[in-house]
N, C-alpha and C positions, 0 to 999 in steps of 0.2 A: 627327267623323268625317274621315278623310284625305281630301284633295281628289282628284278624278280628273282626270289629264290629259287635256286635250281633243285627240282625234284631228282633223285636218283632212277635209275633203271627200275630198281626195286619199288620205289614210290609210286611208279606207273603201274605196277601189277599188283601192289597192295601188300607187298612184302617190307620187311625192314630196310631201312636205309642203308644203300652201299656206301663205300669210302668215296671221298672225293678229293680233287687236287688241292693241296695244301689247306685242309680243313674245310669250313663251309664256304661256300662260294655263290657269289650272285652274277647272274647274266645280266647286264645292263642294256636293256633294249634300246634306252637312249636315243641317239640319233639315226641308228639303223634299224628300222623297225622290222617285224616279222608279219605284217599284216597287208604286205605290198601284194600286187596281181601276181598271179601264176605266170612262171617263166621257165619253159622247158630247157634243159640243158643241151648240150652238144657233144660231138666227139671231140675230146680235148677241152681246154679252157675258152670258153667264150666271154669276152669282156663286157661289161656293161655299155650299153649302145648311147651314140649320140650325146656324149659328153666328153669334154677336154680332158679330165682327170677322173678315169673310172675309180669306183670305190669298191667294186666286187667281180669276181669272175666266176662263172658256173659251167659245171660239166656233169654230162651223164656218165655212170660207170661203164666202162666197155664190156664188163661182165661182173655179175655179182648174184648171190643166192640169198640175199637180204632185200628187205622191203625199202631200200634206199632208191629214192627217185632222183636226187641231184645230190652233187657234192659241190660246195660252195666256198671260196676263199672269200672273205669279207673283211673291210677295214672297219674296225670297231673303236669307238671312243671308250676308253675307261676311265677309272677315277683320276689318274695323273697324266695319262698320256694315251694316244692311240696305239692299236696293235693289229695284228691280222688274226682271225679266227678260221679254223675248219670246220664247217658246219655240214651234217647230214639231214637232208630234208626227207622225209619219210612219205611213201604212198600210203594211203589210207590214214588211219588213226592211230597207228603204232600199238605197242611200243616197237623198239628195233629188235628184229628177230628174223632168224631163218625163214624162209617163205614156206618151207616144208617143216619147219619145226614140230615135233611131237613130244617132247621132253619139256619139263619146267624150265624157264628162264632162271639165271643166276641172280642172286642178290648182290653180288660184287663182280659184274662184267668186266672183262679186259679187253685191250686192243694192242696190237703191234704195228707200227708204221714201218713198211718196206720199201725202200728207194732203191731201185736197180739191184736188188738181192741183199741190200744192208739194212737190218732191223734195229730198231729201237721201240722200247715201251712208252706209251702214252696213257692218258687218262680220257675216261668217257664221262661228261656231264651232260645231264638230261634236261630240256625246257618241254613246253607245251607240245610243240610240232616239230622239233628238230633236236639233233644231238650235236654237241661240241665235242671235238677231238682236240686234246692240247698236250703240250709237253712242257709247258712252263706258264706261269701266272705273273701278272702285273697287280699286287695287292688281290683284289677280289676278282680280277677279271682273267678267265683261262685263255692263253694265247698259244701260238706257235712261236717257237725259238727262232733267232736269226740264224742259228746254225741248221735248223730244220729247213727253214725257207730257202737256203742257199741250195739244199739238196733238191728241193723241189723245183726251183728254178733250173738248175743245170740237169736235173735227171730226166729219165725216160720212161719210166713206169713207177707208179706208186699203188701198192697193194696194202690194203686195211686187213688186217687178219684178226677176227674176233673170236673170243672165248665167251659165249653168251648163254649156252645150254647146259645144265646140270650134267655131269658125267655120273654114271652108276657108282654105287658106293665102292671105294677101294681104287677106281680109276684115276690115274693122275690126270690134272687140267690140260688141256689141248684146244688148239683153235678148231672152231667147228662152222665158220662161215668167214666169207672175204668179199672184198669188193676192188676192182681193179681200175684205174683211170690212166689213160694214155697222156702223159704230160708233155708230150711235143707235138700232139695233134692240134689242130685249131691255132690259136694264138700262142701255144707252147709256153716258153719260159717267160716271154715278153708279158703274157698276163700276169703271172707271179710278182714280175717287176713292178708292173703298174699298180697292183694292189698294195704292194710294199711301198711306193713313193706316195699313195694316198696316206698310209700310217705314219709318213715321216712329216707331213705337212701340219700346219697349225689347225686347231679345231675349227669347223665348218660344218655346215649341213652336209649329211650324207643321203645318199640314195637309199631306199628300203631295199633291204636284202630280198631277192626273190625267193618265192617258195617253189618247190617241185611241182609237177603237175598235180 
């Protein structure tokens, strides 16, 4: 399937294009579609059901002040290999924003990934009805690095800290919204390991990634 050019946060709001991970990226809808049936998340990771080799895990945030409906780890087919993406499925039509945002959204939104208090920066890439959070890429495919997946698999708490809203003139950039996922509830680290195992397998048909509600 032809890859879909990923619009930035700004593109969804009619503003100039934001920066992207490694230049212009495409999200290959490919073998993992975004038009599957709605599937609610759960406390902690819930694996794809009724299959021997799950290709995704889904969770609802335990707390968030954003319009995030579900957080999904998905096994994705890139140009040369498979990898794991972290996708945020939104409630409503988007864009990603604080529920009570009164100020304008930034053209260049940012995110930090914090596992058990240890923070690292990542990039936000925007598609029609979901957002990809990535700290590396394989060619045009934004992915999670093995090092970060190790942290997700062993960790207890993931917090995504976002800088989405424009600050008043002269004020330093700062996080203004967040989402938290309990990494050990539900299937816990076993779910992360299962999705990683899918990414290590030879190319085959993958299940459709679930939407949020």
